[in-house]
C-alpha positions as MATLAB code, in Angstrom:
seq = 'MTRISPRYLLQFDEPAGYLDFARFGPPSHAVLDTTASLLEATTKAGPSTVDELMRQETRAKAAAARLCGSDTDHTVLLPHTSLGLFQAAFNSTGEVLVSAAEFPANTYPWARAEQAGRVHVRRLPSGYVTASRVAEALTPETTVVSVSAVDFRTGYRADLAALREAVGDRLLVVDAIQGFGVVEEPWEVADVLVAGGQKWLRAGWGTGFAVLSDRALERLEPILSGWTGARDPGLFDDEIHPADATAAGWSISNLSPVTSGAFAAALELVEEAGVAAIAGRIAERVGALEEVLLSLGASIVSATERRAGILAFTLPGHPAEQVGAALSAAGIAATVRPEHVRLSPHASTAVSAADALRSALDDLLRPRRFVVVPPAAAGAATHALLTSLIPAVDGLAAMLGPGNEVLLHDLSRLPDSIVAIAGDVTGRTVGGPMTDLLLGLVRRGTTQDLTNYQTHGPDGRPIRSSTLFLRDADGAAVGCLCVNSETSADGAAALARAETFPPDVDSLQRFLVDRAIGKAGIPVELMKKRHKAAVVRELDEAGFFLIKDAVDHLATHLDVTRYTIYNYLNEIRA';
ca = [
     -13.125  -13.694   11.200;
     -11.270  -11.537   12.682;
     -12.932   -9.293   16.086;
     -12.248   -6.033   15.977;
     -13.757   -2.740   17.899;
     -16.795   -1.849   16.333;
     -16.342    2.058   16.684;
     -12.943    1.938   14.458;
     -15.578    0.200   11.764;
     -17.430    3.355   11.937;
     -14.811    5.289   11.545;
     -15.099    4.730    8.131;
     -17.230    5.286    4.421;
     -15.422    4.345    1.713;
     -17.049    3.155   -0.584;
     -16.482   -0.629   -0.958;
     -14.871   -0.765   -4.067;
     -11.715    1.195   -2.985;
      -9.001   -1.032   -2.839;
      -6.287    1.293   -3.057;
      -4.784    2.205    0.817;
      -0.988    1.220    0.005;
      -1.495    4.246   -1.804;
      -3.702    6.626   -0.044;
      -6.393    5.910    2.654;
      -9.178    7.790    2.904;
      -9.248    9.685    6.747;
     -11.580    8.952    9.080;
     -14.133   10.709   10.645;
     -12.299   11.323   13.479;
      -9.607   13.113   10.981;
     -12.240   14.765    9.818;
     -13.421   16.296   12.641;
     -10.723   16.763   14.379;
      -9.327   18.961   11.665;
     -12.276   20.876   11.254;
     -12.445   21.208   15.332;
      -8.788   22.969   14.842;
      -9.291   25.443   12.149;
     -12.627   26.495   13.630;
     -10.393   27.857   16.868;
      -8.111   28.890   14.734;
     -10.754   31.518   13.269;
     -10.847   32.683   17.366;
      -7.848   33.463   17.325;
      -7.663   34.849   21.206;
      -4.615   35.112   23.737;
      -3.982   31.647   24.384;
      -4.923   29.878   20.892;
      -1.502   29.315   19.730;
      -0.311   27.844   22.530;
      -3.116   25.285   22.994;
      -2.850   24.028   19.160;
       0.745   23.802   19.116;
       0.171   20.925   22.042;
      -0.850   19.132   19.588;
       1.957   18.356   18.049;
       2.769   17.049   21.910;
      -0.081   14.587   22.068;
       0.793   13.196   18.053;
       3.818   12.277   19.026;
       3.605   10.545   22.696;
       0.911    8.429   20.226;
       3.156    7.575   17.730;
       6.151    6.846   20.631;
       3.528    4.196   22.469;
       3.289    2.313   18.668;
       6.396    2.049   18.801;
       7.544    1.129   22.226;
       9.611    4.321   22.380;
       8.909    7.855   23.802;
       8.430   11.400   22.531;
      12.405   12.295   23.334;
      13.093    9.814   20.190;
      10.259   10.313   18.328;
       9.966   14.203   15.845;
       7.087   14.568   13.823;
       7.314   15.328   10.263;
       5.176   16.021    7.038;
       5.851   13.204    5.013;
       8.126    9.952    4.449;
      10.922   11.344    1.988;
      11.599   14.314    4.395;
      12.306   11.719    7.569;
      14.587    9.880    4.995;
      15.836   12.892    3.402;
      16.899   13.544    6.855;
      18.573   10.134    7.290;
      21.072   10.454    4.429;
      22.374   13.766    4.502;
      23.140   12.817    8.083;
      24.852   10.238    7.721;
      28.866    9.315    6.238;
      30.764    6.251    4.994;
      28.654    3.260    3.320;
      24.897    2.915    2.327;
      23.831   -0.331    1.349;
      20.229    0.495   -0.052;
      18.554   -1.679   -2.349;
      17.529   -0.682   -5.910;
      13.888   -1.691   -6.318;
      13.000    0.324   -3.187;
      10.317    3.131   -3.715;
      12.186    6.365   -4.671;
      11.293    7.877   -1.556;
      14.792    5.406   -0.080;
      16.271    6.097   -3.109;
      16.943    9.835   -3.927;
      17.225   10.838   -0.829;
      20.613    8.857   -0.841;
      21.459    9.752   -4.732;
      21.431   13.280   -3.271;
      23.154   12.229   -0.556;
      26.194   10.856   -2.751;
      25.943   13.874   -4.928;
      26.446   16.511   -1.551;
      29.294   14.711   -0.372;
      27.964   13.110    2.546;
      27.720    9.125    1.944;
      28.621    6.452   -1.217;
      25.578    4.414   -1.663;
      25.897    0.581   -2.807;
      22.349   -1.310   -4.036;
      21.503   -4.094   -3.484;
      20.078   -5.705   -6.940;
      16.116   -5.954   -6.586;
      14.534   -8.399   -5.018;
      13.220   -9.320   -2.003;
      15.183   -7.502    0.513;
      16.075  -10.500    2.758;
      18.872  -11.196    6.110;
      20.937  -13.399    4.152;
      21.582  -11.291    0.820;
      22.300   -8.479    3.049;
      24.544  -10.273    4.997;
      26.116  -10.561    1.960;
      26.481   -7.129    0.592;
      27.842   -5.787    3.556;
      31.597   -4.007    4.033;
      33.779   -3.467    6.176;
      32.857    0.467    5.407;
      29.076   -0.397    4.690;
      27.762    2.022    8.322;
      23.945    2.142    7.005;
      21.558    0.379    5.946;
      18.447    1.454    4.562;
      15.438   -0.721    4.018;
      10.739   -0.311    4.083;
       9.474   -2.171    5.959;
       7.091   -3.612    2.999;
       8.291   -3.388   -0.423;
       5.320   -1.303   -2.033;
       5.340   -3.269   -5.661;
       5.541   -7.216   -3.947;
       3.978   -6.958   -0.300;
       6.718   -8.804    0.918;
       7.105   -7.856    4.872;
      10.932   -7.828    6.215;
      12.323   -9.621    8.333;
      13.458   -6.647   10.561;
      14.799   -8.915   13.538;
      16.571  -11.419   10.836;
      18.076   -7.753    9.405;
      19.033   -6.124   12.613;
      21.089   -9.195   13.125;
      22.678   -8.757   10.061;
      23.821   -5.117    9.921;
      24.530   -5.803   13.902;
      26.075   -2.680   14.655;
      25.470   -0.584   11.693;
      22.650    1.740   11.271;
      19.140    0.379   10.349;
      16.807    2.866    8.229;
      13.319    1.713    8.110;
      11.307    2.602    5.381;
       7.446    2.058    7.406;
       5.043    3.599    5.190;
       3.673    1.312    3.696;
       3.194   -1.278    7.517;
       3.146    0.600   10.115;
      -0.097    0.127   11.778;
      -1.515   -2.863   10.040;
       0.748   -5.341   10.062;
       2.898   -5.848   13.813;
       6.459   -5.038   13.570;
       9.640   -4.943   15.815;
      10.127   -1.365   15.100;
      12.389   -1.002   18.229;
      15.168   -2.605   15.729;
      15.383    0.741   14.121;
      17.851    3.045   14.286;
      15.725    5.601   12.168;
      12.070    4.264   11.540;
      10.179    5.927    9.628;
       6.546    6.639    8.266;
       3.425    9.248    6.894;
       1.028    8.980    7.738;
      -1.389    9.163    4.425;
      -1.646    5.320    3.310;
      -2.617    2.629    5.948;
      -2.587    5.427    8.842;
      -5.657    7.906    6.590;
      -4.365   10.669    8.949;
      -4.144   12.969    5.373;
      -1.397   14.051    3.769;
       0.823   17.017    5.524;
       1.389   13.585    8.630;
       4.637   11.506    9.555;
       7.050   10.725   12.204;
      10.825    9.443   12.682;
      11.409    7.664   15.839;
      15.517    7.531   16.445;
      17.451    5.139   18.403;
      19.781    6.288   21.265;
      22.814    4.901   18.501;
      21.032    7.074   15.717;
      21.074   10.180   18.226;
      25.168    9.509   19.048;
      25.496    8.450   15.127;
      24.079   10.851   12.755;
      25.048   14.549   12.376;
      21.803   16.782   12.506;
      22.893   18.105    9.513;
      19.128   19.714    8.467;
      17.405   21.326   11.736;
      16.114   24.177   12.138;
      15.947   27.159   14.413;
      12.898   24.452   16.855;
      15.591   21.506   16.720;
      17.884   23.582   18.005;
      18.609   23.832   21.689;
      16.690   26.797   23.727;
      14.357   27.553   20.851;
      13.030   30.418   22.398;
      15.718   32.090   22.880;
      16.451   35.140   20.204;
      19.576   35.908   21.095;
      21.202   36.568   17.710;
      22.832   33.475   17.658;
      23.009   29.739   15.921;
      22.673   27.454   18.666;
      23.809   23.599   18.801;
      21.083   20.799   16.999;
      19.157   19.580   19.900;
      20.439   16.391   21.603;
      17.091   14.314   21.002;
      14.795   13.618   17.953;
      13.593   17.807   17.876;
      17.628   18.085   16.536;
      15.561   16.788   13.379;
      12.827   19.950   13.216;
      12.868   22.246   10.800;
      10.232   24.712   11.186;
       6.703   24.315   13.365;
       4.484   21.573   11.577;
       0.830   22.621   10.911;
      -0.855   21.590   14.338;
      -3.914   21.061   12.302;
      -2.860   18.126   10.576;
      -0.894   17.444   13.919;
      -3.868   17.198   16.193;
      -5.571   15.139   13.030;
      -2.472   12.847   12.924;
      -2.345   12.350   16.458;
      -6.677   10.850   15.821;
      -5.868    8.581   13.491;
      -2.621    7.487   16.034;
      -5.388    7.275   18.409;
      -7.918    4.861   16.223;
      -5.020    2.582   16.035;
      -4.240    2.196   19.379;
      -8.134    1.363   20.786;
      -8.807   -1.205   17.584;
      -5.135   -2.785   17.958;
      -2.774   -3.757   15.244;
      -2.824   -7.239   15.655;
      -6.808   -6.679   15.207;
      -6.615   -4.621   11.886;
      -3.948   -6.556   10.572;
      -6.282   -9.884   11.282;
      -8.687   -8.175    9.245;
      -6.102   -7.235    6.377;
      -5.088  -10.473    6.480;
      -8.766  -11.623    6.022;
      -9.722   -9.572    3.146;
      -5.960   -9.732    1.605;
      -7.342  -13.806    1.858;
     -11.069  -12.976    0.308;
      -9.282  -11.179   -2.601;
      -6.691  -13.756   -3.678;
      -9.484  -16.133   -3.673;
     -11.427  -14.272   -6.463;
      -8.124  -13.775   -8.257;
      -6.564  -17.699   -8.463;
     -11.099  -18.641   -9.482;
     -10.384  -16.463  -12.352;
      -6.788  -17.564  -13.891;
      -5.078  -14.625  -12.679;
      -1.189  -15.565  -10.924;
      -0.359  -13.705   -8.095;
       2.781  -11.509   -8.874;
       3.296  -10.997   -5.326;
       4.620  -11.998   -1.353;
       2.365  -14.960   -0.155;
       4.856  -15.932    2.588;
       5.288  -13.012    4.863;
       3.409  -10.278    3.295;
       1.044   -7.345    4.421;
      -1.725   -6.248    2.848;
      -0.301   -5.332   -1.019;
      -1.883   -8.331   -3.300;
      -0.657   -7.852   -6.456;
      -1.391   -9.639   -9.742;
      -1.836  -10.961  -13.514;
      -4.644  -12.065  -15.491;
      -3.392  -13.786  -18.515;
      -3.691  -12.284  -21.702;
      -5.526   -8.908  -20.273;
      -2.668   -5.798  -20.150;
      -2.355   -4.671  -16.777;
      -4.249   -1.587  -18.083;
      -7.225   -3.088  -19.066;
      -7.953   -4.829  -16.125;
      -7.351   -1.503  -14.560;
     -10.085   -0.098  -17.048;
     -12.594   -2.288  -16.157;
     -12.059   -2.827  -12.261;
     -11.993    1.475  -12.848;
     -15.708    0.938  -14.668;
     -16.960   -0.659  -11.902;
     -15.740    1.112   -9.850;
     -12.996   -0.047   -8.037;
     -10.259    1.243   -7.218;
      -6.384   -0.140   -7.560;
      -3.148    1.214   -8.423;
      -2.805   -0.184  -12.107;
       1.101   -0.548  -13.097;
       2.644   -1.669  -16.195;
       3.105   -4.805  -14.982;
       0.814   -5.759  -12.905;
      -2.768   -5.082  -11.198;
      -1.628   -3.727   -7.316;
      -5.059   -4.060   -4.864;
      -4.324   -3.308   -1.126;
      -7.992   -3.165    1.144;
      -7.952   -2.038    4.409;
      -9.848   -3.669    7.742;
     -12.713   -1.350    7.314;
     -12.808   -2.828    3.490;
     -16.500   -4.524    2.989;
     -16.867   -8.816    2.617;
     -18.635   -7.376   -0.914;
     -15.333   -6.365   -2.206;
     -13.891   -9.822   -2.890;
     -17.610   -9.944   -4.930;
     -17.535   -7.086   -6.435;
     -14.219   -8.127   -7.663;
     -15.518  -11.288   -9.111;
     -18.366   -9.322  -10.614;
     -15.816   -6.818  -12.354;
     -13.475   -9.370  -14.347;
     -16.204  -12.136  -14.955;
     -16.577   -8.721  -17.421;
     -13.715   -8.275  -18.152;
     -13.412  -12.779  -19.002;
     -16.777  -13.192  -20.383;
     -16.923  -12.001  -23.900;
     -12.740  -13.597  -24.291;
     -14.042  -17.189  -23.528;
     -15.994  -16.645  -26.884;
     -13.947  -15.520  -30.376;
     -16.408  -15.071  -33.009;
     -14.865  -15.312  -36.629;
     -15.310  -13.777  -40.225;
     -17.540  -16.177  -42.244;
     -14.401  -17.302  -44.203;
     -12.528  -19.288  -41.127;
     -16.848  -20.481  -39.954;
     -16.624  -23.660  -38.459;
     -14.535  -22.457  -35.050;
     -16.714  -22.481  -31.653;
     -17.681  -18.526  -31.693;
     -21.024  -17.366  -29.552;
     -24.040  -18.554  -30.474;
     -25.346  -15.455  -30.757;
     -23.130  -13.610  -33.097;
     -22.743  -16.692  -35.475;
     -26.408  -17.029  -35.740;
     -25.860  -13.171  -36.751;
     -22.256  -13.654  -38.905;
     -24.817  -14.227  -42.178;
     -27.424  -12.187  -41.471;
     -25.377   -9.254  -42.126;
     -25.792   -9.757  -45.882;
     -29.287  -10.741  -45.791;
     -30.030   -6.990  -43.834;
     -28.132   -5.177  -46.079;
     -30.061   -6.639  -48.880;
     -34.107   -6.039  -47.842;
     -32.291   -2.025  -46.631;
     -31.250   -2.035  -50.374;
     -28.368    0.713  -51.015;
     -27.018    3.269  -49.485;
     -27.220    1.538  -45.907;
     -24.576   -0.398  -44.065;
     -24.973   -3.176  -41.522;
     -22.159   -4.684  -39.600;
     -21.286   -7.558  -36.316;
     -18.591   -5.793  -33.829;
     -17.179   -8.561  -31.514;
     -16.376   -6.543  -28.081;
     -13.875   -9.525  -27.680;
     -11.776   -8.052  -30.455;
     -11.541   -4.510  -29.303;
     -10.507   -1.958  -30.788;
     -10.556   -3.692  -34.208;
     -14.110   -5.557  -33.477;
     -15.620   -5.565  -37.179;
     -16.099   -9.351  -38.178;
     -19.304   -8.927  -40.466;
     -19.993   -5.904  -42.856;
     -22.123   -5.461  -45.520;
     -22.452   -2.381  -48.133;
     -20.409    0.332  -48.484;
     -21.674    3.734  -46.987;
     -18.633    3.997  -44.201;
     -15.996    2.109  -46.655;
     -15.122   -0.330  -43.964;
     -14.172   -3.942  -43.861;
     -13.877   -7.032  -41.712;
     -11.350   -6.851  -39.107;
     -11.289   -2.751  -39.030;
     -12.100   -1.285  -35.963;
     -15.118   -0.179  -34.166;
     -15.501    4.120  -34.005;
     -14.369    6.378  -31.829;
     -17.950    6.504  -30.419;
     -19.091    2.831  -30.025;
     -15.182    2.753  -28.414;
     -15.598    5.409  -25.782;
     -19.200    4.301  -24.532;
     -17.579    0.255  -23.696;
     -14.984    2.324  -22.241;
     -17.139    4.002  -19.665;
     -19.518    0.227  -19.765;
     -22.777    2.253  -20.909;
     -23.759   -0.586  -23.104;
     -27.348    1.155  -23.795;
     -28.637    1.012  -27.595;
     -28.911    4.320  -29.661;
     -30.894    4.740  -32.644;
     -31.573    7.039  -34.900;
     -29.047    9.266  -34.175;
     -27.481   11.345  -37.379;
     -23.605   12.153  -37.572;
     -21.093   11.784  -40.890;
     -19.524    9.679  -43.025;
     -15.717    9.789  -43.777;
     -16.362   11.789  -46.969;
     -19.019   13.966  -44.865;
     -21.918   13.108  -46.229;
     -24.512   12.618  -43.169;
     -26.489    9.637  -42.452;
     -28.687    8.350  -40.075;
     -26.886    5.204  -37.433;
     -28.772    2.210  -35.019;
     -25.993    0.391  -32.764;
     -28.011   -2.459  -30.617;
     -25.895   -4.067  -28.307;
     -25.687   -7.519  -28.155;
     -26.080   -9.077  -24.204;
     -25.115  -12.575  -23.953;
     -27.684  -15.245  -21.324;
     -25.705  -12.758  -17.967;
     -26.642   -9.888  -19.307;
     -23.210   -9.061  -20.863;
     -23.170   -7.470  -23.430;
     -20.734   -8.930  -25.862;
     -21.613   -7.801  -29.783;
     -23.259   -4.569  -31.859;
     -24.960   -4.447  -34.761;
     -25.711   -1.901  -36.452;
     -26.851    0.176  -39.030;
     -25.816    3.908  -40.831;
     -27.968    4.819  -43.700;
     -27.620    7.906  -45.932;
     -29.755   10.601  -45.268;
     -29.911   14.013  -47.133;
     -28.818   16.874  -44.947;
     -31.762   17.944  -43.980;
     -33.394   14.218  -42.984;
     -34.864   13.701  -39.483;
     -33.356   12.332  -36.205;
     -33.255   12.173  -33.517;
     -30.424   13.409  -32.632;
     -26.933   14.402  -33.830;
     -23.885   12.706  -32.311;
     -19.801   13.504  -33.415;
     -18.797    9.716  -35.309;
     -15.577    8.836  -37.140;
     -15.295    5.619  -39.420;
     -11.612    5.141  -39.321;
     -10.186    2.147  -42.065;
      -7.760    0.859  -39.374;
      -6.947    0.897  -35.993;
      -4.074    3.061  -36.500;
      -5.767    5.335  -38.357;
      -8.018    5.290  -34.812;
      -5.240    5.613  -32.436;
      -4.134    8.840  -34.298;
      -7.896   10.147  -34.762;
      -7.613    9.804  -31.241;
      -4.743   11.566  -30.057;
      -4.897   14.583  -32.382;
      -8.450   15.203  -31.179;
      -7.266   14.696  -28.107;
      -4.119   16.975  -28.118;
      -6.008   20.011  -29.692;
      -8.885   19.825  -26.616;
      -5.713   20.806  -24.724;
      -4.784   23.386  -27.084;
      -1.361   23.533  -26.956;
       0.984   22.337  -28.976;
       2.875   19.328  -27.271;
       6.179   20.827  -27.768;
       5.098   23.559  -24.802;
       2.662   21.363  -23.073;
       3.755   20.820  -19.160;
       2.806   18.330  -16.526;
      -1.081   19.159  -16.082;
      -1.525   19.547  -19.819;
      -0.174   15.829  -20.605;
      -1.796   14.635  -18.019;
      -5.080   16.125  -19.304;
      -4.787   14.519  -22.320;
      -4.556   11.178  -20.847;
      -7.217   11.937  -18.798;
      -9.450   13.161  -22.372;
      -7.578    9.401  -23.850;
      -9.018    7.488  -20.834;
     -12.557    8.441  -20.806;
     -12.500    7.653  -25.263;
     -11.324    4.575  -23.936;
      -8.317    4.747  -26.230;
      -6.271    2.635  -23.939;
      -8.347   -0.484  -25.121;
      -6.056   -1.243  -28.101;
      -3.045   -2.542  -27.785;
       0.013   -1.138  -27.675;
      -2.070    2.553  -27.046;
      -0.127    3.010  -24.152;
       3.764    3.068  -26.408;
       1.393    5.068  -29.343;
       1.056    7.502  -26.972;
       3.697    8.714  -25.358;
       5.678    8.734  -28.535;
       3.295   11.186  -29.543;
       3.286   13.259  -25.546;
       7.670   12.740  -25.290;
       7.370   10.903  -22.281;
       8.334    7.214  -21.529;
       5.516    4.841  -21.111;
       6.195    4.969  -17.139;
       5.050    8.474  -17.263;
       2.056    7.549  -18.807;
       1.183    5.066  -16.746;
       1.196    7.555  -13.475;
      -0.966    9.762  -15.426;
      -3.067    6.897  -15.340;
      -2.948    5.465  -12.026;
      -3.567    9.213  -11.307;
      -6.244    9.890  -13.300;
      -7.524    6.683  -12.315;
      -7.897    7.142   -8.267;
];
């Protein structure tokens, strides 16, 4: 096991199931305490308060420079990675080579600079950005190559030294947000190195920096340079001063000294622990998670060689959104994309995270090991408990008499889970879906029996219902036995519950979507992002995304792309 400073580990207390550092890194106690301390200082402002607070910028620049092997004259603080990349793009000229598969923060700046007539963009086709591929794509007109140090999808760690050699005297721009502070790299080979602090550096939002080489300072014209980036910024003589010759020329305005101080605290923690120790610890956690995934039949789709802290996988037979829902129900934070699920642990991730991952996926996989079929297909291998109850459904219904309905659900066949039914209280048949109430319970993992509650059938008649969850030897719910009985309007029941009994999956989908849109209280054509996100949240809690093709169905209704729905889900489940 990699040795790492206990003081470093004691700075963090995120839940053991938090495995989403490639998206956001919960800040340390040092960051929190520094923020609180500096904010408190602002409430007691005196003659020297502002000047003292502004020194936090120098402190943060110095820490960033030390980690990069540079100095403060070549370092500038930025509020986020995107601004640094926009600076690089609009300050450049000539032809720029950038991968089409980059995270949008590293494609939009170059596209916008091209629209403004500053540069011409050539796109490297999707795939790992290797030195050989870049060398083949270079032309005599290429002046800049822009890459990510770590690919956000696959975790592939670019060989920066080899890229530097391939690029030659051209400028090399590196987006380091997915690797800085947690992987050892020769950052000094970059002409423009940009990193935000809200992910692996765990400094919170509004933090970041850029380090510029002498070559970058000579060749890049600081178009996006504000008054704080000018020479003699404190001289107010009604003149426009030229941009400073150092990296300060990229400054647009003063940053928050509070976030600068928080950023400094985060960077100093990295220095104290050592990047090598942090990287080693992350590699161990990634390895443990990978071992669990492979043992459960998952396919690793992220890089296995030259990888950083990102581990992406698929689970055959289970859509990514279903896997993500199972992880979320187990308290595991991950990024769910249409094609895969992405895990990203940190050095502080508990050893128990691997066991939690195994347990969550076991709960997802276990019901799928048994396929319960209607009696017409008798003879097929089924779970013994459900198999024994299929013929009992008719007997129970006969014993209860007219006005009663007994049915059996197989939770491995969601949502069209009815495998046996007798009686005609709700008008459903074998192969029909479960109710909205039951689907929501399964989605939330609330598999507790519901007995003697009152609801209404499809025709509005009052009925009394009970739902009993059936479990295997390990205690995992594999099915439900339900009884529905007609009753009078004033029939006594322990609890009234709203429940809908759709005849088929399409009806269930329509009902859930219409209900969610109705709760939003605004027509779809007038909805803003927050309204559509609220609809997605409502449907996620209702178990809607356990239904096959649910994302495409909802995207059509909300007039957005399926990727927008996935983005909403990622935000909600974070």
